[in-house]
Phi, psi and omega in degrees: 000346183294332182291341180280338183304314178298323178296316180297320180294315179295317179298322179296315178298312180295325178299311182292321176297313180294323178298314177297315179296323180295316179297313179299316181301313182291327177295315178297315180300314180297320180297308183296314182294316181293319178297318180296314180296317178297320179295318179293337179276354177093011179291135181261163175079019180276157179282068178206162174221147178266120183275326170205192187297334185244359182233145173215157183243129173263133182264159170302148180304138176061031178210177174245026178270123181301138182238316186214129179254133180226154171257138181273061176234139185305312184294322179295315180295317178298314179299314181298314181292325175298314180299315179300312183291317181295319179285334172295316176296319177304314180296321178296316179292322177296323176302318178296322178296313179296323179295325177301318182281353177275342187285154177293320175261117180284319188267091180230156176302323180295320178296316178297319179297317180295316178296320179298314178301319183294314181289324178296320178297321180289335175281314194262324183298315177297325178293320177299318179298319178297316180298316180299315180294321177297319178296331179273356179078025182264152176290148184236015184306307182294324182292332179297319180295314180296320178298316178302316179296319178293322178294318177298315176299318178299319178296316179300314180290328175300314178297319179297322179296320178298319177296318180294321178298315179294319177298321178296315178300315179297320180295319178296315177300315181295319179296327179288332181279344180264000000 
């Protein structure tokens, strides 16, 4: 059992790093999305400036330092918000995967469930994004490469999930014999 300790240690470090990044990511996402929605609603005095008719800059809070550049076009905003939301979900699911490897018992129903959610998200969320962009008439060249990488990651996690399921079954059998 001693050989699992380094894996648990690395998973613990990655869990805490990912947790911090996830919190920072969601705070930034909430800031950008709320400022954009408020600006589109006509609220004045927001930390942003319109550079021309189709572009605007969101500033860091309480400053005039540029933070986020956006185009005021429906497809650009939808694409940007989809990416923000999908990668926020990706980080949350990745957090669950790292948490699975932190546990004393690796093969648990909760661990299999977390891995399943992660591979399903990597299979389906990029495909959903492609469908949405195709329906909006947008080019998907760059997204195809990212989708391919997510599908490869999903396949890898799918195999890992199968191993975890089998390990869980063996563990349940072993627990019943004792």
